[in-house]
C-alpha positions in Angstrom: 0.0 0.0 0.0 1.4 3.3 -1.1 1.2 6.2 1.5 0.9 9.6 0.0 -0.4 13.1 0.8 -1.9 15.6 -1.6 -0.4 19.0 -0.7 -2.0 22.1 -2.0 0.3 25.0 -1.1 -2.0 27.7 -2.6 0.7 28.7 -5.0 -1.8 29.9 -7.6 -0.4 28.0 -10.5 -3.9 26.8 -11.4 -5.6 30.2 -10.7 -8.4 31.1 -11.2 -9.6 27.5 -10.9 -8.3 27.3 -7.4 -9.5 30.6 -6.1 -12.7 28.9 -4.6 -11.6 25.3 -4.3 -8.6 23.1 -3.5 -6.5 21.7 -6.3 -7.8 18.3 -5.2 -11.2 19.4 -6.5 -10.1 20.7 -9.9 -11.7 18.5 -12.5 -9.4 17.3 -15.3 -11.7 15.5 -17.8 -14.2 13.2 -16.1 -12.3 13.0 -12.7 -11.1 15.5 -10.1 -7.3 15.5 -9.3 -8.0 13.7 -6.1 -10.1 11.0 -7.8 -7.4 10.5 -10.4 -4.6 10.2 -7.9 -6.7 7.9 -5.7 -7.2 5.5 -8.7 -3.4 5.4 -9.2 -2.2 5.2 -5.5 -5.2 4.4 -3.3 -6.6 6.6 -0.6 -4.4 9.5 0.6 -3.1 9.7 4.1 -4.1 13.4 4.1 -5.2 16.3 1.9 -3.5 19.5 2.9 -5.2 22.8 1.8 -4.4 26.5 2.4 -6.2 28.0 5.4 -8.6 30.2 3.4 -10.0 27.0 1.7 -10.1 24.8 4.9 -13.8 25.3 5.7 -14.9 24.9 2.0 -12.8 21.7 1.7 -14.3 20.2 4.9 -17.8 21.2 3.8 -17.3 19.4 0.5 -16.1 16.2 2.2 -12.4 16.0 1.3 -10.8 13.1 3.2 -8.6 13.6 6.2 -8.3 17.3 6.1 -5.1 18.8 7.4 -4.5 22.6 7.5 -1.5 23.9 5.7 0.5 26.7 7.4 0.1 28.7 4.3 -2.0 31.9 4.7 -1.3 33.5 1.4 -0.4 32.2 -2.0 3.3 31.7 -2.8 3.4 33.5 -6.1 
């Protein structure tokens, strides 16, 4: 079993798609990034999101939510 963590640093490389959602929720074709990675490697140990998106990610049901110590994007 592979152990992995999806880490969204809020870097803004996928902006504006990630202004209101975590990178894990960005849909690429039929699947979200999280669904695609889960098919490859199994369930993640954690999903790390920037603080401004923490409540939204929890509301949308992302698994094992961990808060990143990133308050602002790292442009």
